[in-house]
C-alpha positions in Angstrom: -15.6 -11.6 1.2 -16.3 -12.4 4.7 -13.5 -10.6 6.2 -14.4 -7.4 4.1 -13.7 -4.3 6.1 -16.5 -1.7 6.3 -15.7 1.8 5.4 -16.9 3.0 8.9 -14.8 0.6 10.3 -11.7 1.4 8.9 -12.4 5.3 9.1 -13.4 4.6 12.9 -10.5 2.3 13.7 -7.6 2.4 11.0 -5.2 0.4 13.5 -7.9 -2.4 14.2 -8.8 -2.5 10.4 -5.2 -2.7 9.4 -4.3 -5.9 12.3 -7.1 -7.6 10.5 -5.7 -7.4 7.5 -2.2 -8.3 8.5 -3.6 -11.2 9.7 -5.6 -12.1 7.0 -2.3 -11.9 4.4 0.1 -14.3 6.9 -1.7 -16.5 4.4 -0.2 -14.8 1.3 2.8 -17.1 0.8 0.0 -20.1 -0.1 -0.7 -18.2 -3.4 0.1 -19.4 -6.4 2.1 -16.3 -7.1 2.0 -13.7 -4.3 5.1 -11.7 -5.7 2.3 -11.0 -8.6 -0.5 -10.2 -6.3 1.6 -7.7 -4.0 3.1 -6.4 -7.4 -0.8 -5.8 -8.4 -1.8 -4.1 -4.9 1.6 -1.7 -4.7 0.4 -0.1 -8.3 -3.2 -0.2 -7.1 -1.8 1.5 -3.5 0.1 4.1 -5.7 -2.4 5.1 -8.3 -5.1 5.7 -5.5 -2.4 7.9 -3.6 -2.5 9.8 -6.9 -5.6 10.0 -7.3 -6.5 11.7 -4.0 -3.5 13.8 -3.8 -4.5 17.2 -3.0 -8.4 15.9 -3.6 -11.1 18.2 -1.4 -12.2 15.4 0.6 -9.6 13.6 1.8 -9.8 10.2 3.8 -8.7 9.9 7.2 -6.0 7.5 6.8 -4.7 8.8 3.5 -2.0 10.4 5.1 -0.5 7.4 6.1 -0.9 5.4 3.0 0.7 8.4 1.1 3.9 7.9 3.4 4.1 4.7 3.1 3.8 4.7 -1.2 5.9 7.7 -1.2 8.6 5.8 1.2 8.5 2.6 -1.2 9.0 5.3 -4.4 11.8 6.9 -3.0 13.2 3.5 -2.2 12.8 2.1 -5.6 14.3 5.6 -6.5 17.5 4.8 -4.3 17.8 1.4 -6.0 17.7 2.7 -9.3 20.1 5.9 -8.7 22.5 3.1 -7.3 22.0 0.9 -10.2 22.9 3.6 -12.2 25.9 4.7 -10.5 27.1 1.3 -10.4 27.2 0.8 -14.2 29.9 3.9 -14.7 
């Protein structure tokens, strides 16, 4: 992949690396099944965060990834609980 972000680039300037990824993702809607792709990547991100949680050698932007994954999980939990409460 030509747009691949090197580890050193991501660690040196996480914001620039994120902007580079976001620019590439603008074409996501053109994929055959973008929702499936995003879902698969979210699963991978959650597993990545969980596998590095508490690790001795943390990557520098893992706290932001952990925060966003935790926020997503929290929002999904809220939706699940609201659905359960709506049943009663």
